[in-house]
TORKOL-4160 file (C-alpha; in steps of 0.2 Angstrom, whole numbers, padded with zeros to 4 digits, m for minus):
449
<pt num="1" X="0037" Y="0088" Z="m0036"/>
<pt num="2" X="0041" Y="0082" Z="m0019"/>
<pt num="3" X="0055" Y="0070" Z="m0022"/>
<pt num="4" X="0063" Y="0059" Z="m0005"/>
<pt num="5" X="0076" Y="0046" Z="m0006"/>
<pt num="6" X="0067" Y="0032" Z="0002"/>
<pt num="7" X="0070" Y="0013" Z="0006"/>
<pt num="8" X="0056" Y="0004" Z="m0006"/>
<pt num="9" X="0050" Y="m0015" Z="m0005"/>
<pt num="10" X="0037" Y="m0026" Z="m0013"/>
<pt num="11" X="0024" Y="m0032" Z="m0001"/>
<pt num="12" X="0033" Y="m0048" Z="0004"/>
<pt num="13" X="0048" Y="m0037" Z="0011"/>
<pt num="14" X="0061" Y="m0044" Z="0004"/>
<pt num="15" X="0075" Y="m0035" Z="m0004"/>
<pt num="16" X="0074" Y="m0019" Z="m0003"/>
<pt num="17" X="0081" Y="m0005" Z="m0011"/>
<pt num="18" X="0083" Y="0015" Z="m0010"/>
<pt num="19" X="0076" Y="0026" Z="m0023"/>
<pt num="20" X="0071" Y="0043" Z="m0027"/>
<pt num="21" X="0052" Y="0044" Z="m0024"/>
<pt num="22" X="0043" Y="0057" Z="m0036"/>
<pt num="23" X="0025" Y="0059" Z="m0035"/>
<pt num="24" X="0018" Y="0069" Z="m0050"/>
<pt num="25" X="0001" Y="0076" Z="m0047"/>
<pt num="26" X="m0005" Y="0079" Z="m0067"/>
<pt num="27" X="0001" Y="0072" Z="m0082"/>
<pt num="28" X="0012" Y="0085" Z="m0085"/>
<pt num="29" X="0022" Y="0083" Z="m0069"/>
<pt num="30" X="0023" Y="0064" Z="m0074"/>
<pt num="31" X="0030" Y="0069" Z="m0092"/>
<pt num="32" X="0043" Y="0079" Z="m0083"/>
<pt num="33" X="0048" Y="0065" Z="m0071"/>
<pt num="34" X="0050" Y="0055" Z="m0086"/>
<pt num="35" X="0062" Y="0066" Z="m0095"/>
<pt num="36" X="0071" Y="0071" Z="m0081"/>
<pt num="37" X="0077" Y="0054" Z="m0077"/>
<pt num="38" X="0094" Y="0050" Z="m0073"/>
<pt num="39" X="0105" Y="0036" Z="m0080"/>
<pt num="40" X="0096" Y="0025" Z="m0068"/>
<pt num="41" X="0079" Y="0028" Z="m0075"/>
<pt num="42" X="0063" Y="0026" Z="m0067"/>
<pt num="43" X="0048" Y="0014" Z="m0065"/>
<pt num="44" X="0030" Y="0018" Z="m0061"/>
<pt num="45" X="0023" Y="0012" Z="m0044"/>
<pt num="46" X="0005" Y="0011" Z="m0037"/>
<pt num="47" X="m0002" Y="0004" Z="m0020"/>
<pt num="48" X="0016" Y="m0007" Z="m0018"/>
<pt num="49" X="0006" Y="m0024" Z="m0019"/>
<pt num="50" X="0017" Y="m0031" Z="m0030"/>
<pt num="51" X="0026" Y="m0044" Z="m0019"/>
<pt num="52" X="0042" Y="m0042" Z="m0027"/>
<pt num="53" X="0056" Y="m0030" Z="m0036"/>
<pt num="54" X="0044" Y="m0026" Z="m0051"/>
<pt num="55" X="0040" Y="m0008" Z="m0043"/>
<pt num="56" X="0059" Y="m0006" Z="m0036"/>
<pt num="57" X="0072" Y="0004" Z="m0046"/>
<pt num="58" X="0090" Y="0004" Z="m0033"/>
<pt num="59" X="0099" Y="0020" Z="m0038"/>
<pt num="60" X="0084" Y="0027" Z="m0049"/>
<pt num="61" X="0068" Y="0036" Z="m0048"/>
<pt num="62" X="0050" Y="0029" Z="m0044"/>
<pt num="63" X="0035" Y="0037" Z="m0049"/>
<pt num="64" X="0021" Y="0036" Z="m0035"/>
<pt num="65" X="0006" Y="0036" Z="m0047"/>
<pt num="66" X="m0007" Y="0036" Z="m0034"/>
<pt num="67" X="m0008" Y="0055" Z="m0034"/>
<pt num="68" X="m0017" Y="0053" Z="m0052"/>
<pt num="69" X="m0033" Y="0048" Z="m0045"/>
<pt num="70" X="m0047" Y="0055" Z="m0054"/>
<pt num="71" X="m0062" Y="0048" Z="m0060"/>
<pt num="72" X="m0064" Y="0056" Z="m0078"/>
<pt num="73" X="m0080" Y="0049" Z="m0085"/>
<pt num="74" X="m0092" Y="0034" Z="m0080"/>
<pt num="75" X="m0105" Y="0027" Z="m0094"/>
<pt num="76" X="m0118" Y="0021" Z="m0082"/>
<pt num="77" X="m0129" Y="0014" Z="m0098"/>
<pt num="78" X="m0116" Y="0006" Z="m0106"/>
<pt num="79" X="m0104" Y="m0001" Z="m0091"/>
<pt num="80" X="m0089" Y="0009" Z="m0094"/>
<pt num="81" X="m0079" Y="0020" Z="m0083"/>
<pt num="82" X="m0063" Y="0031" Z="m0089"/>
<pt num="83" X="m0051" Y="0036" Z="m0076"/>
<pt num="84" X="m0033" Y="0039" Z="m0068"/>
<pt num="85" X="m0021" Y="0023" Z="m0067"/>
<pt num="86" X="m0018" Y="0029" Z="m0049"/>
<pt num="87" X="m0036" Y="0027" Z="m0045"/>
<pt num="88" X="m0039" Y="0011" Z="m0035"/>
<pt num="89" X="m0051" Y="m0005" Z="m0038"/>
<pt num="90" X="m0056" Y="m0001" Z="m0021"/>
<pt num="91" X="m0062" Y="0017" Z="m0024"/>
<pt num="92" X="m0069" Y="0011" Z="m0042"/>
<pt num="93" X="m0080" Y="m0002" Z="m0031"/>
<pt num="94" X="m0086" Y="0013" Z="m0019"/>
<pt num="95" X="m0091" Y="0023" Z="m0035"/>
<pt num="96" X="m0098" Y="0010" Z="m0047"/>
<pt num="97" X="m0107" Y="m0003" Z="m0034"/>
<pt num="98" X="m0122" Y="0009" Z="m0032"/>
<pt num="99" X="m0123" Y="0010" Z="m0049"/>
<pt num="100" X="m0125" Y="m0007" Z="m0052"/>
<pt num="101" X="m0107" Y="m0011" Z="m0059"/>
<pt num="102" X="m0092" Y="m0020" Z="m0052"/>
<pt num="103" X="m0074" Y="m0021" Z="m0058"/>
<pt num="104" X="m0071" Y="m0035" Z="m0073"/>
<pt num="105" X="m0057" Y="m0044" Z="m0062"/>
<pt num="106" X="m0051" Y="m0043" Z="m0045"/>
<pt num="107" X="m0036" Y="m0051" Z="m0037"/>
<pt num="108" X="m0037" Y="m0057" Z="m0020"/>
<pt num="109" X="m0034" Y="m0038" Z="m0014"/>
<pt num="110" X="m0043" Y="m0021" Z="m0019"/>
<pt num="111" X="m0029" Y="m0011" Z="m0015"/>
<pt num="112" X="m0021" Y="m0011" Z="m0032"/>
<pt num="113" X="m0022" Y="0002" Z="m0045"/>
<pt num="114" X="m0030" Y="0002" Z="m0063"/>
<pt num="115" X="m0013" Y="0006" Z="m0069"/>
<pt num="116" X="m0005" Y="m0009" Z="m0059"/>
<pt num="117" X="m0020" Y="m0021" Z="m0064"/>
<pt num="118" X="m0016" Y="m0018" Z="m0083"/>
<pt num="119" X="0003" Y="m0018" Z="m0080"/>
<pt num="120" X="0003" Y="m0035" Z="m0071"/>
<pt num="121" X="m0012" Y="m0039" Z="m0080"/>
<pt num="122" X="m0020" Y="m0046" Z="m0065"/>
<pt num="123" X="m0031" Y="m0061" Z="m0065"/>
<pt num="124" X="m0043" Y="m0065" Z="m0050"/>
<pt num="125" X="m0057" Y="m0081" Z="m0046"/>
<pt num="126" X="m0065" Y="m0078" Z="m0063"/>
<pt num="127" X="m0051" Y="m0080" Z="m0075"/>
<pt num="128" X="m0059" Y="m0097" Z="m0081"/>
<pt num="129" X="m0076" Y="m0086" Z="m0086"/>
<pt num="130" X="m0069" Y="m0070" Z="m0088"/>
<pt num="131" X="m0048" Y="m0069" Z="m0093"/>
<pt num="132" X="m0039" Y="m0056" Z="m0085"/>
<pt num="133" X="m0040" Y="m0038" Z="m0084"/>
<pt num="134" X="m0032" Y="m0033" Z="m0100"/>
<pt num="135" X="m0047" Y="m0042" Z="m0107"/>
<pt num="136" X="m0060" Y="m0028" Z="m0103"/>
<pt num="137" X="m0048" Y="m0014" Z="m0106"/>
<pt num="138" X="m0055" Y="m0004" Z="m0122"/>
<pt num="139" X="m0041" Y="0009" Z="m0123"/>
<pt num="140" X="m0028" Y="0017" Z="m0112"/>
<pt num="141" X="m0015" Y="0032" Z="m0113"/>
<pt num="142" X="0003" Y="0028" Z="m0113"/>
<pt num="143" X="0017" Y="0041" Z="m0108"/>
<pt num="144" X="0032" Y="0032" Z="m0116"/>
<pt num="145" X="0052" Y="0036" Z="m0116"/>
<pt num="146" X="0051" Y="0052" Z="m0130"/>
<pt num="147" X="0039" Y="0061" Z="m0119"/>
<pt num="148" X="0024" Y="0055" Z="m0131"/>
<pt num="149" X="0008" Y="0052" Z="m0124"/>
<pt num="150" X="0000" Y="0037" Z="m0136"/>
<pt num="151" X="m0018" Y="0031" Z="m0136"/>
<pt num="152" X="m0016" Y="0013" Z="m0136"/>
<pt num="153" X="m0030" Y="0001" Z="m0141"/>
<pt num="154" X="m0032" Y="m0019" Z="m0141"/>
<pt num="155" X="m0024" Y="m0029" Z="m0154"/>
<pt num="156" X="m0010" Y="m0018" Z="m0155"/>
<pt num="157" X="0010" Y="m0023" Z="m0153"/>
<pt num="158" X="0011" Y="m0009" Z="m0139"/>
<pt num="159" X="m0006" Y="m0014" Z="m0131"/>
<pt num="160" X="0000" Y="m0034" Z="m0128"/>
<pt num="161" X="0019" Y="m0027" Z="m0123"/>
<pt num="162" X="0010" Y="m0017" Z="m0111"/>
<pt num="163" X="m0002" Y="m0028" Z="m0103"/>
<pt num="164" X="0008" Y="m0039" Z="m0091"/>
<pt num="165" X="0025" Y="m0028" Z="m0095"/>
<pt num="166" X="0027" Y="m0024" Z="m0079"/>
<pt num="167" X="0028" Y="m0004" Z="m0082"/>
<pt num="168" X="0043" Y="m0006" Z="m0094"/>
<pt num="169" X="0034" Y="0002" Z="m0110"/>
<pt num="170" X="0029" Y="0017" Z="m0102"/>
<pt num="171" X="0018" Y="0026" Z="m0088"/>
<pt num="172" X="m0001" Y="0022" Z="m0089"/>
<pt num="173" X="m0009" Y="0038" Z="m0087"/>
<pt num="174" X="m0027" Y="0033" Z="m0090"/>
<pt num="175" X="m0038" Y="0020" Z="m0095"/>
<pt num="176" X="m0056" Y="0015" Z="m0101"/>
<pt num="177" X="m0064" Y="m0001" Z="m0094"/>
<pt num="178" X="m0077" Y="m0013" Z="m0098"/>
<pt num="179" X="m0088" Y="m0014" Z="m0083"/>
<pt num="180" X="m0099" Y="m0031" Z="m0075"/>
<pt num="181" X="m0116" Y="m0028" Z="m0071"/>
<pt num="182" X="m0122" Y="m0034" Z="m0054"/>
<pt num="183" X="m0139" Y="m0031" Z="m0045"/>
<pt num="184" X="m0133" Y="m0034" Z="m0026"/>
<pt num="185" X="m0117" Y="m0030" Z="m0017"/>
<pt num="186" X="m0117" Y="m0049" Z="m0012"/>
<pt num="187" X="m0113" Y="m0065" Z="m0017"/>
<pt num="188" X="m0121" Y="m0082" Z="m0016"/>
<pt num="189" X="m0107" Y="m0094" Z="m0011"/>
<pt num="190" X="m0105" Y="m0114" Z="m0011"/>
<pt num="191" X="m0091" Y="m0120" Z="0000"/>
<pt num="192" X="m0087" Y="m0137" Z="m0002"/>
<pt num="193" X="m0071" Y="m0148" Z="0007"/>
<pt num="194" X="m0060" Y="m0161" Z="m0005"/>
<pt num="195" X="m0051" Y="m0175" Z="0004"/>
<pt num="196" X="m0037" Y="m0173" Z="m0006"/>
<pt num="197" X="m0028" Y="m0167" Z="m0022"/>
<pt num="198" X="m0036" Y="m0178" Z="m0034"/>
<pt num="199" X="m0052" Y="m0176" Z="m0027"/>
<pt num="200" X="m0050" Y="m0157" Z="m0028"/>
<pt num="201" X="m0043" Y="m0156" Z="m0046"/>
<pt num="202" X="m0059" Y="m0167" Z="m0050"/>
<pt num="203" X="m0072" Y="m0156" Z="m0043"/>
<pt num="204" X="m0066" Y="m0141" Z="m0051"/>
<pt num="205" X="m0064" Y="m0149" Z="m0068"/>
<pt num="206" X="m0081" Y="m0157" Z="m0067"/>
<pt num="207" X="m0089" Y="m0141" Z="m0061"/>
<pt num="208" X="m0081" Y="m0125" Z="m0063"/>
<pt num="209" X="m0091" Y="m0120" Z="m0078"/>
<pt num="210" X="m0107" Y="m0116" Z="m0068"/>
<pt num="211" X="m0098" Y="m0103" Z="m0057"/>
<pt num="212" X="m0092" Y="m0086" Z="m0061"/>
<pt num="213" X="m0079" Y="m0086" Z="m0047"/>
<pt num="214" X="m0070" Y="m0101" Z="m0041"/>
<pt num="215" X="m0054" Y="m0104" Z="m0029"/>
<pt num="216" X="m0047" Y="m0116" Z="m0017"/>
<pt num="217" X="m0039" Y="m0116" Z="0001"/>
<pt num="218" X="m0028" Y="m0130" Z="m0001"/>
<pt num="219" X="m0018" Y="m0138" Z="0014"/>
<pt num="220" X="0001" Y="m0140" Z="0009"/>
<pt num="221" X="0006" Y="m0148" Z="0025"/>
<pt num="222" X="m0006" Y="m0162" Z="0025"/>
<pt num="223" X="0003" Y="m0177" Z="0020"/>
<pt num="224" X="m0001" Y="m0196" Z="0016"/>
<pt num="225" X="m0019" Y="m0199" Z="0011"/>
<pt num="226" X="m0025" Y="m0181" Z="0013"/>
<pt num="227" X="m0011" Y="m0173" Z="0003"/>
<pt num="228" X="m0017" Y="m0158" Z="m0007"/>
<pt num="229" X="m0034" Y="m0156" Z="0004"/>
<pt num="230" X="m0043" Y="m0142" Z="0002"/>
<pt num="231" X="m0058" Y="m0132" Z="0005"/>
<pt num="232" X="m0067" Y="m0126" Z="m0011"/>
<pt num="233" X="m0076" Y="m0110" Z="m0013"/>
<pt num="234" X="m0086" Y="m0103" Z="m0027"/>
<pt num="235" X="m0100" Y="m0092" Z="m0032"/>
<pt num="236" X="m0108" Y="m0078" Z="m0040"/>
<pt num="237" X="m0117" Y="m0061" Z="m0039"/>
<pt num="238" X="m0132" Y="m0064" Z="m0030"/>
<pt num="239" X="m0147" Y="m0058" Z="m0037"/>
<pt num="240" X="m0160" Y="m0047" Z="m0027"/>
<pt num="241" X="m0173" Y="m0061" Z="m0025"/>
<pt num="242" X="m0160" Y="m0068" Z="m0014"/>
<pt num="243" X="m0158" Y="m0057" Z="m0002"/>
<pt num="244" X="m0166" Y="m0056" Z="0015"/>
<pt num="245" X="m0178" Y="m0043" Z="0016"/>
<pt num="246" X="m0168" Y="m0031" Z="0027"/>
<pt num="247" X="m0152" Y="m0031" Z="0014"/>
<pt num="248" X="m0166" Y="m0027" Z="m0001"/>
<pt num="249" X="m0168" Y="m0008" Z="0006"/>
<pt num="250" X="m0148" Y="m0005" Z="0000"/>
<pt num="251" X="m0144" Y="m0019" Z="m0010"/>
<pt num="252" X="m0129" Y="m0011" Z="m0019"/>
<pt num="253" X="m0122" Y="m0003" Z="m0003"/>
<pt num="254" X="m0103" Y="m0006" Z="m0002"/>
<pt num="255" X="m0099" Y="m0010" Z="0015"/>
<pt num="256" X="m0081" Y="m0014" Z="0022"/>
<pt num="257" X="m0073" Y="m0020" Z="0039"/>
<pt num="258" X="m0056" Y="m0016" Z="0048"/>
<pt num="259" X="m0048" Y="m0027" Z="0061"/>
<pt num="260" X="m0033" Y="m0021" Z="0071"/>
<pt num="261" X="m0017" Y="m0018" Z="0059"/>
<pt num="262" X="m0004" Y="m0031" Z="0062"/>
<pt num="263" X="0009" Y="m0026" Z="0074"/>
<pt num="264" X="0025" Y="m0017" Z="0067"/>
<pt num="265" X="0037" Y="m0028" Z="0076"/>
<pt num="266" X="0032" Y="m0048" Z="0075"/>
<pt num="267" X="0045" Y="m0060" Z="0082"/>
<pt num="268" X="0054" Y="m0070" Z="0070"/>
<pt num="269" X="0045" Y="m0089" Z="0069"/>
<pt num="270" X="0029" Y="m0085" Z="0073"/>
<pt num="271" X="0023" Y="m0096" Z="0058"/>
<pt num="272" X="0032" Y="m0110" Z="0059"/>
<pt num="273" X="0027" Y="m0128" Z="0054"/>
<pt num="274" X="0019" Y="m0130" Z="0070"/>
<pt num="275" X="0008" Y="m0116" Z="0070"/>
<pt num="276" X="0004" Y="m0116" Z="0052"/>
<pt num="277" X="0002" Y="m0134" Z="0052"/>
<pt num="278" X="m0012" Y="m0130" Z="0066"/>
<pt num="279" X="m0020" Y="m0117" Z="0059"/>
<pt num="280" X="m0023" Y="m0127" Z="0043"/>
<pt num="281" X="m0030" Y="m0142" Z="0052"/>
<pt num="282" X="m0043" Y="m0129" Z="0060"/>
<pt num="283" X="m0047" Y="m0120" Z="0043"/>
<pt num="284" X="m0049" Y="m0136" Z="0035"/>
<pt num="285" X="m0059" Y="m0144" Z="0050"/>
<pt num="286" X="m0072" Y="m0129" Z="0052"/>
<pt num="287" X="m0075" Y="m0128" Z="0034"/>
<pt num="288" X="m0092" Y="m0137" Z="0030"/>
<pt num="289" X="m0092" Y="m0152" Z="0021"/>
<pt num="290" X="m0105" Y="m0144" Z="0009"/>
<pt num="291" X="m0115" Y="m0128" Z="0010"/>
<pt num="292" X="m0124" Y="m0119" Z="m0005"/>
<pt num="293" X="m0131" Y="m0102" Z="m0007"/>
<pt num="294" X="m0122" Y="m0094" Z="0008"/>
<pt num="295" X="m0124" Y="m0075" Z="0005"/>
<pt num="296" X="m0107" Y="m0065" Z="0008"/>
<pt num="297" X="m0102" Y="m0048" Z="0006"/>
<pt num="298" X="m0090" Y="m0043" Z="m0010"/>
<pt num="299" X="m0075" Y="m0039" Z="0002"/>
<pt num="300" X="m0078" Y="m0055" Z="0012"/>
<pt num="301" X="m0078" Y="m0067" Z="m0003"/>
<pt num="302" X="m0064" Y="m0057" Z="m0015"/>
<pt num="303" X="m0053" Y="m0049" Z="m0001"/>
<pt num="304" X="m0053" Y="m0054" Z="0016"/>
<pt num="305" X="m0036" Y="m0051" Z="0019"/>
<pt num="306" X="m0039" Y="m0033" Z="0015"/>
<pt num="307" X="m0048" Y="m0032" Z="0034"/>
<pt num="308" X="m0032" Y="m0034" Z="0040"/>
<pt num="309" X="m0019" Y="m0019" Z="0039"/>
<pt num="310" X="0000" Y="m0023" Z="0035"/>
<pt num="311" X="m0005" Y="m0040" Z="0037"/>
<pt num="312" X="0011" Y="m0044" Z="0029"/>
<pt num="313" X="0022" Y="m0041" Z="0044"/>
<pt num="314" X="0016" Y="m0056" Z="0052"/>
<pt num="315" X="0030" Y="m0065" Z="0043"/>
<pt num="316" X="0042" Y="m0055" Z="0052"/>
<pt num="317" X="0056" Y="m0044" Z="0046"/>
<pt num="318" X="0063" Y="m0057" Z="0034"/>
<pt num="319" X="0047" Y="m0054" Z="0025"/>
<pt num="320" X="0041" Y="m0070" Z="0014"/>
<pt num="321" X="0041" Y="m0075" Z="m0004"/>
<pt num="322" X="0024" Y="m0079" Z="m0013"/>
<pt num="323" X="0028" Y="m0089" Z="m0027"/>
<pt num="324" X="0014" Y="m0094" Z="m0041"/>
<pt num="325" X="0016" Y="m0105" Z="m0056"/>
<pt num="326" X="0006" Y="m0110" Z="m0069"/>
<pt num="327" X="0006" Y="m0127" Z="m0079"/>
<pt num="328" X="m0007" Y="m0133" Z="m0094"/>
<pt num="329" X="m0019" Y="m0144" Z="m0096"/>
<pt num="330" X="m0012" Y="m0162" Z="m0098"/>
<pt num="331" X="0003" Y="m0158" Z="m0087"/>
<pt num="332" X="m0007" Y="m0163" Z="m0070"/>
<pt num="333" X="0007" Y="m0175" Z="m0064"/>
<pt num="334" X="0018" Y="m0160" Z="m0062"/>
<pt num="335" X="0006" Y="m0150" Z="m0052"/>
<pt num="336" X="0004" Y="m0166" Z="m0042"/>
<pt num="337" X="0023" Y="m0169" Z="m0039"/>
<pt num="338" X="0027" Y="m0152" Z="m0035"/>
<pt num="339" X="0013" Y="m0153" Z="m0021"/>
<pt num="340" X="0020" Y="m0169" Z="m0015"/>
<pt num="341" X="0038" Y="m0160" Z="m0014"/>
<pt num="342" X="0030" Y="m0144" Z="m0004"/>
<pt num="343" X="0020" Y="m0155" Z="0007"/>
<pt num="344" X="0037" Y="m0166" Z="0010"/>
<pt num="345" X="0046" Y="m0152" Z="0015"/>
<pt num="346" X="0034" Y="m0146" Z="0026"/>
<pt num="347" X="0034" Y="m0128" Z="0018"/>
<pt num="348" X="0025" Y="m0118" Z="0031"/>
<pt num="349" X="0011" Y="m0110" Z="0021"/>
<pt num="350" X="m0006" Y="m0105" Z="0028"/>
<pt num="351" X="m0011" Y="m0095" Z="0011"/>
<pt num="352" X="m0011" Y="m0107" Z="m0004"/>
<pt num="353" X="m0023" Y="m0108" Z="m0016"/>
<pt num="354" X="m0026" Y="m0117" Z="m0032"/>
<pt num="355" X="m0036" Y="m0111" Z="m0048"/>
<pt num="356" X="m0040" Y="m0116" Z="m0067"/>
<pt num="357" X="m0037" Y="m0103" Z="m0079"/>
<pt num="358" X="m0046" Y="m0102" Z="m0095"/>
<pt num="359" X="m0038" Y="m0097" Z="m0112"/>
<pt num="360" X="m0022" Y="m0088" Z="m0112"/>
<pt num="361" X="m0022" Y="m0069" Z="m0112"/>
<pt num="362" X="m0016" Y="m0057" Z="m0126"/>
<pt num="363" X="0000" Y="m0049" Z="m0116"/>
<pt num="364" X="0016" Y="m0055" Z="m0122"/>
<pt num="365" X="0020" Y="m0056" Z="m0104"/>
<pt num="366" X="0003" Y="m0061" Z="m0097"/>
<pt num="367" X="0005" Y="m0075" Z="m0084"/>
<pt num="368" X="m0011" Y="m0087" Z="m0087"/>
<pt num="369" X="m0012" Y="m0100" Z="m0100"/>
<pt num="370" X="m0025" Y="m0114" Z="m0100"/>
<pt num="371" X="m0023" Y="m0125" Z="m0084"/>
<pt num="372" X="m0018" Y="m0124" Z="m0065"/>
<pt num="373" X="m0011" Y="m0111" Z="m0054"/>
<pt num="374" X="m0005" Y="m0115" Z="m0038"/>
<pt num="375" X="0002" Y="m0098" Z="m0026"/>
<pt num="376" X="0008" Y="m0100" Z="m0009"/>
<pt num="377" X="0017" Y="m0088" Z="0004"/>
<pt num="378" X="0032" Y="m0096" Z="0012"/>
<pt num="379" X="0044" Y="m0086" Z="0025"/>
<pt num="380" X="0059" Y="m0080" Z="0017"/>
<pt num="381" X="0070" Y="m0087" Z="0030"/>
<pt num="382" X="0066" Y="m0104" Z="0029"/>
<pt num="383" X="0082" Y="m0112" Z="0024"/>
<pt num="384" X="0086" Y="m0120" Z="0008"/>
<pt num="385" X="0070" Y="m0111" Z="0002"/>
<pt num="386" X="0081" Y="m0104" Z="m0014"/>
<pt num="387" X="0087" Y="m0119" Z="m0020"/>
<pt num="388" X="0071" Y="m0128" Z="m0017"/>
<pt num="389" X="0061" Y="m0116" Z="m0027"/>
<pt num="390" X="0074" Y="m0117" Z="m0042"/>
<pt num="391" X="0071" Y="m0133" Z="m0043"/>
<pt num="392" X="0052" Y="m0131" Z="m0044"/>
<pt num="393" X="0056" Y="m0116" Z="m0058"/>
<pt num="394" X="0065" Y="m0131" Z="m0068"/>
<pt num="395" X="0050" Y="m0142" Z="m0067"/>
<pt num="396" X="0037" Y="m0128" Z="m0071"/>
<pt num="397" X="0046" Y="m0122" Z="m0087"/>
<pt num="398" X="0050" Y="m0141" Z="m0093"/>
<pt num="399" X="0032" Y="m0144" Z="m0093"/>
<pt num="400" X="0027" Y="m0127" Z="m0102"/>
<pt num="401" X="0022" Y="m0118" Z="m0088"/>
<pt num="402" X="0027" Y="m0101" Z="m0080"/>
<pt num="403" X="0028" Y="m0090" Z="m0066"/>
<pt num="404" X="0019" Y="m0075" Z="m0062"/>
<pt num="405" X="0032" Y="m0061" Z="m0062"/>
<pt num="406" X="0021" Y="m0049" Z="m0053"/>
<pt num="407" X="0024" Y="m0060" Z="m0036"/>
<pt num="408" X="0043" Y="m0065" Z="m0042"/>
<pt num="409" X="0058" Y="m0060" Z="m0033"/>
<pt num="410" X="0070" Y="m0073" Z="m0035"/>
<pt num="411" X="0067" Y="m0081" Z="m0053"/>
<pt num="412" X="0085" Y="m0083" Z="m0062"/>
<pt num="413" X="0085" Y="m0076" Z="m0079"/>
<pt num="414" X="0090" Y="m0090" Z="m0091"/>
<pt num="415" X="0074" Y="m0099" Z="m0090"/>
<pt num="416" X="0061" Y="m0083" Z="m0092"/>
<pt num="417" X="0062" Y="m0087" Z="m0113"/>
<pt num="418" X="0057" Y="m0105" Z="m0110"/>
<pt num="419" X="0041" Y="m0099" Z="m0100"/>
<pt num="420" X="0038" Y="m0084" Z="m0108"/>
<pt num="421" X="0038" Y="m0087" Z="m0128"/>
<pt num="422" X="0037" Y="m0069" Z="m0134"/>
<pt num="423" X="0050" Y="m0061" Z="m0123"/>
<pt num="424" X="0060" Y="m0058" Z="m0138"/>
<pt num="425" X="0045" Y="m0049" Z="m0146"/>
<pt num="426" X="0044" Y="m0039" Z="m0130"/>
<pt num="427" X="0064" Y="m0035" Z="m0129"/>
<pt num="428" X="0062" Y="m0029" Z="m0147"/>
<pt num="429" X="0048" Y="m0016" Z="m0146"/>
<pt num="430" X="0056" Y="m0011" Z="m0128"/>
<pt num="431" X="0073" Y="m0008" Z="m0138"/>
<pt num="432" X="0064" Y="0001" Z="m0152"/>
<pt num="433" X="0053" Y="0013" Z="m0139"/>
<pt num="434" X="0065" Y="0014" Z="m0127"/>
<pt num="435" X="0083" Y="0013" Z="m0132"/>
<pt num="436" X="0091" Y="0022" Z="m0117"/>
<pt num="437" X="0082" Y="0011" Z="m0104"/>
<pt num="438" X="0072" Y="0025" Z="m0096"/>
<pt num="439" X="0059" Y="0013" Z="m0089"/>
<pt num="440" X="0071" Y="0003" Z="m0079"/>
<pt num="441" X="0067" Y="m0009" Z="m0061"/>
<pt num="442" X="0075" Y="m0020" Z="m0052"/>
<pt num="443" X="0064" Y="m0033" Z="m0059"/>
<pt num="444" X="0069" Y="m0028" Z="m0077"/>
<pt num="445" X="0088" Y="m0028" Z="m0072"/>
<pt num="446" X="0087" Y="m0046" Z="m0062"/>
<pt num="447" X="0079" Y="m0055" Z="m0078"/>
<pt num="448" X="0087" Y="m0045" Z="m0092"/>
<pt num="449" X="0072" Y="m0039" Z="m0098"/>
């Protein structure tokens, strides 16, 4: 197997660490890699879209799983697919959309592997309707530390520990996933402005049940009466009759577009309070006050940033922190207070979104719980950022909320148990299944997982 010592980082490009990168091409090679791990252990890695250090392993091994990328079987009648863990959601869309099927859950990028989607238990704009990715997994094969390949099904402790377990129970090899039927590759989209945070939350709470997909871009630099103003975008898969006649000839065609890649070198400070404030003002004002039934391609609706290769470079060499938390229903005042604090501190975030979550998911370390989730990107070089986010962590934990481990790069371990009540169960199962700590990551060491 090819192996190189490389510097590995998350999508946020902070805290890189050196590891031996191993590239298995077969299940047998993956098993050999696991059995051959040294004292620092190993961790599986997909397309590197975890923002923090979940797929890093300083001084150890990182298993690049993208070589395991076969689609084994598609049930075009029943709506299921069996594929390797290294298959990306992008590839599934290419293959499945022409057959009238769509992935059940997608985050803000389609460049995520199936193994990563399950390991992080990703969520999307449809969580209030469909839950997280693990709810649609019928079974998966897991390579554990003892070299065994186990078939894992929902409702078992190993399934619940692996869904959201950040790769620490083993290496996912294959998964069988239930799909979403669609008649076209277009979305019917409603867009409206919200004047402030309370207006936005009221619109989401009152009418989200009408839509399968819902998300709000929120201006976190707006202050005063405009604090929390937003652009709310919601929609569903367009029916065939909604398409213009020219689009009905190929209603399920999957077409993407790409802009030039972000340059390798971007000057520090490009995303300042001034530039982000100007962008936010323009973005809010260009949005329609209310527009219904606009047709958008799937990539434009779900993955607009995927059209800009290496968009994470725009934050400069220092990278950025993505901070995402959730607080439950009845804790709206905590959300309001945090939004006010971010606004008053003038955090330059132009990628900030608010969504509502539905029922909690079965994974012991799955992130969603019923309530409100806010995600924002902040340049890592912002003075005092670490101490400020530590204070927000305290507020979130005190309200019974949590932060998302797939995006975390700096949470203190002392708050983890308050945020994830099943943490002790996870640690106990992991100790039983992997007593030598074969599966290890920078995240697991930092948070004592």
